[in-house]
N, C-alpha and C positions, 0 to 999 in steps of 0.2 A: 504494500499500500504506500501511498504518497500523502504528504501533508503540504498545505500551502503556507508559505511564510508571509504573514501579514501583521503589521503593527497597528495597534488600536489606541484610541484615546477615548475618555469618558465624556459623554454629553451631560447636560444638566438633568435630563429626564432619565438617566441611567442607561441610555443606548450606547452601544459600542460602535464608534465611528472609525473606519479604517483611515489611517494617516495617508495611505496611498494604495495603488494597486498591488496585488501579490508580487513580492520581489523574487520569489523562487518557488519551485515545486520540487521537493526533496523527498528521498525515501524516509518512511516513518520507521526508523530503527531505534532500538533501545527503549521500546515502549511496553515492555512486558508487564509493568506495574502501573500503566497509565490510569487504570480505573481508580487506583488509590490516590494518585496525584490530583485527579479532578474531584474525587469524593471529598478531599480536604477543603474544596471551595464552598461546601454547603454552609459553613459558618464564617466564611472569610469576608473581609470588608471589600468595598468596591475597588480599591486600588489593587488588592491582591488578585481579584478576578480579571481586571484589565491586564495585569502582568501575565496571568495564566493564558488568557486569550492570545496575547501577543507571542507567547512562547509555543503554544500548542496549535495555533491557527484557528480558523473558524470552527465554531461548535458544530455547525451542520444541522441536518434534520434531527429532531428528537421525537417526532411523532410520525404518524402514518403519512407518507408522501403521496403514494398512489398505488393501488394494486396493479399487478401486471396486466390484468384485463382492461384497466382503465387508463393505462399510461398513454396509449395512442390518442385517446379522447382528450386527455389533458393537453397533449402536444397540439392537437388539432384546434382546441379552443384558444390556446395561446397564440398559435399561428394566425387564426382568424382575427383575433384582437389586434395583432400587429399589422395584418394586411389592411384592416379598416383605417389604420392610421395613415396609410399611404395611397389608398385607392381613391380614384375620382377627385384629384386635387389639381384643378387647372392652374391655380395660383402657384402651387409647388412646381408644376411643370414649367411654367413661365420663368420661375426663379432658377430652375435647373438649367433651362435653355440659355439663360444669360450667363451661366457660369457662376452664379451666386455672387456676382460682383458687389463690391461694397456700395455701389451707387444704386443697387436694386434692393428695395425693401420687400419684406414678406409679412403677411398678417401674423399677429402675435399668436393666434391659435395654431398656426402651422410651424411655429419656430421649433417645437420639440422635434417634429419630423425632420426639419431641415438640419438640426444639430445631429440627429442620428445618422443621416445620410453623410454629412461631412466627416463625422468621427470614423465611419467605416471606409469612406473614400480615401482616407489617409493611408490605407494599406498600399503595398506595392502593386502596380498594375498587373503583374503576372499572377499574384496571389488572388486578385479579384477575378481574373479570368479562370483560374483553376477552380475556385469555389463556384463560379457560375456553371462550369462544366459539370461539377458534382451534382448540382441540383437539376440539370437539364439533360444530361447524357446518360442513358441507361446502359451503354455499352462499356463504360469505364471498368477496367480490371479491379478486382476486389482489393488488391494491394494498393492501387492508386487511391481508392476511396478511403481506406484506413489511414493512409498518410495525410490525405487532405483533411479528413475530419480532425486528426490530431492537431494540425495547423490551425483549423477553424477555432478550436478552444483557445489557443494562444492568441490568435489575432482578435477574437471576440473580446477577451479580457482586456487587451490593450485598447480596443475601440471603446469599451465601457469606461475605462479610465480617462480617455480623451473626452468623451461625452461629459463625464462628471466635471472635468476641469473647465469645459466650455460653459456649462450651466452656471458654475460658481462665478466665472468671470463676467458672464453676460446674463444675469437673471432677467427673466421676462414672465409676465403674468398671463397665462392662457385665457383668463377671464376678460382680458382686454379685447378679445375677439378680433376684429379687423384692423385694429390700430397698427400701423406699420412699425416694424422693428428691423434692425440690421443684424444679420447672421454673417459674421465674417468667415471667409474661406481662405485658407493658405494659398499663396500665389501659384504653387506648384499643382494645385488641383484644377483640372480643366473641366469644362462643361460635359465633355464626353465621359470623364470618370464619374462625375456626379450622376449622370443618367445611368451608367453601367451599375453603379452602386444601388440606385433605387430598384433597378431590375433584379439585382442579386437579392436584396432584402425581400422583395415581394415573392420571388420564386422560392426562396428558402423557407419563409414562414408559411407559404401556402402548402409546401410539401411536408411540413412537420406534422406527424401523426397520420399521414395518408397511408393506409395498408399497401405495402408493396411499392410505395413511391420511391423513385430512384434517388431523390435527395432528402430522404427522411433523416433529419439531423438528430432528432431525439429518438434513440433506438431503445429496444427493450433492455431493461436492466440498467439504464443510465439516469433515471430521473432523480434519484437521491444524490448522485454525484453532481448532477447538473445544479441542483439546489445548493449544494455545498459551494460550488464555484461562484454562484451568483449571490450568496447570502450577504456578503459584505456590500453589495450594490443594491440590496432590496429596497432601501429607502429612496434611492434615486430612480430606479427602474420600475418601481411599483409591481414587481413580479408577483404573481399569485402563488408561487410554489412554496414559499415559507416567509414568515415575518422577519423583520430585522432582528439582529441579535442584541440582547441586553443583559444586564447583570442578573435580573430575575430568572431569565432562561438558563443561565449558567448555574444558578443556585438550585433550580428544579432538577436539572440534569445531574448535579452533584449529589442531591438527596437520593436519586434513584441509584446511582453508583455506590453510594454509602450502604444502601440496603443490599446491593449485590455483594459488597465486601463482607457484610455480616453473614450472608448466605455461604460465602466461601469459608469463613471461619468455622461455622457450625458444621459444614460438610466435612471439613478436616477433622473436627472433634468427633464427629460420628464415625468416621473411618478409623479413628484411634480407639474406638470402643466406648466412648462416653455416651450416656443416655441423654441426648439433646434433640431427639426427633420432635418432641412436643414444642421445643423452642423454635425449631426450623420451620414448622408448618405455618405459623403466622407471618414469618418473613416472606415465604413464598406467596402467601395471600396478598401481602403488600406489593410484591412485584407484579402480581396479576393486575392490580389496580393501575400501575404505571403502564401496563400493556393495554389497558382498556377492556379487561375481561372482568365481568361483574361476578360471575360464579366460578370460583377457583378453589374448590374444596378438596380436590384430589380424591383418593380412594376413601370411601366412607368407613371402611374397616381398617383400623390401625394396622400397619404392616408388622410382621413378626420382626423381632430384633435382628435376626440373621439377614433379612433382605431389606431392612429399612434404608440402609445407605444407598443401595442400588436404585430402589424406587424413588427416593427423594432426589437423588442425583439425576435420574432420568427426567423427573418433572422440572427441575431447574434447567436442565439442558434444553428441554422443549420450549420453555419460556424464553431462554436466551435466543434460540433459533427464531422464534416468532418476532422478537424485538428487532433482530437483524433484518428479517424480511420486511418488517414495517418500515425500516429506514432505507430499504432498497440497497442493503449492503451485504446481501447473501446471494451466492456463496462468497468466499473471500475475494474481494476485488483487488487482485494483486497489482494491476497496472493502472489503477484509478486514484485520483485524489479524493480522500474520504475525510469527513469532518471529525473533530476531536471526539465527539460523543460516540460515533460509530467505531472508531479505532479503539476507544476505551472498552466498548462492549466486546470487541474481538480479543482484547487482552484478557478478558474473563474466560475465554473459551477453554484454554488448558486447565486452569484450576477447577472449573465447573465440570467439565466433561472427562478430564483425564486424558484427552487426545489432542493431537495437533489439529489446526483448523482444516476443514474441508476446502479443497481447491478445485476450481473449474478447469476443464480442458482448455488450453490456450491456442486452439486451432485458429488460423488467421481469419477464417470466415465466420467465426463464432460457433460455439458448441455448448449446449446446456448440460452436458454430462459432467459428473464429478469424478475426480481421480480416486483410485482406491486408497483406503485408509493406510494400508501397509505399503503403498508405493514409495519408491525412492524420492528423496527430496528434490532431485534434479529432473524428475519426470515431468513432462509438459503436456503430453497428449493422452486422451483416453485410448482404449484398445482399438476402436474403429479407426481413429485418425493416426495411430501409430502404424497401422498397416498401410493407410493411405500415404503417409510420409515415406514408408519403405518403398512403395510402388513408384512414387515420384523420384526417389533417389535412384532406383534402378533404371528408370527411364532416362534420367539425365546421364547416367553412365553409358547407356546404350547409344544415346545421341552423340556423346563425346567419342565413343569408339568409331561410329559411322563417319564422323568428321575426319578422323585420321586415316580411314581406309583408302580413299581415292589416290592419295599420293603413294601409298604402298603398292596399290595395284598398278599404277602407271610405271613405277620403277621395275616391278616384276615383269611387265610385258615388253620392256625395251630389249632389243637384240643385243647380244654380247659380242 
């Protein structure tokens, strides 16, 4: 997993405001006890929580983001909302056609759309073209799509940072309606690039959530990570995926992790032979409340002393799996940026289950299968795709040998 490096400052209302865009995306290593570190924030003061957020990165989702069945619908609704921002705007088109020159004004109600276009138009022209092909060309190889989507997240975050800086430097009130305002455009941005950017934004957002759409940016299993990436911009972008982060959200997350910490302590005591099952049951009930489960009584018949540990550990593992699924962080998202709360839940996996985290097959075109529990740590593919990788390797070797044969054949046929 990866974490975002973001520095925060505290607002008067307790909101956590990013000082700037994420400065890095680094591997989340050395976080085996992350659940303990965040649990300590339950009773911490505001300054300590700001320091924790700046150290561990965005908290990320803490509740249900969207079920897998609804994820495309969420993407479609978000795409439709953004499409409405740009559709049928003759004034915006006239402004774009003029190159957004400083002598051309635009109605205040359209200034937000103009700032969005300008912030994305600052991309390199070849990147704009590549992203446009991603949304419009169904014949692109899967490798090209994967590489371009990875660049899309990087370029999108940079564009959001530029948008935020533009809004702060040039505030305008959309309620002013048709009152003319100036939206300044860098001299290097041509009218053609502005029109290309508007076309890119429209086609991308219209494709989001469309089943089988060639440019579906929001793919299955990415909504939670998408919300994590955008969490520090929620106040600016008004994204519906999750609310802005604040100190109260961190304290609520810390309270849940402190409850998990108590469950780990009691499970270890139970494994050591202590009679603590009656103490563990209410702790699991509290964890059910955090997961939104109203009826979580477990087995009505108390387990025998011999199997109490296995049964209660199984219930705790099921609850932990449910919470990770609610956050869209299941199975282990090895190549994704995950919020601090999701990473803290994953740090609970070994002490709760006694196993290493389940890992998904890393086949380049995506695969929902999990790798075997007893698989080697370097194993990347499920059994099906291990065979496919072996076939591709054998085919490459055959092609290489064929490429070497003509020269050998010509040399053999020459008279001596």
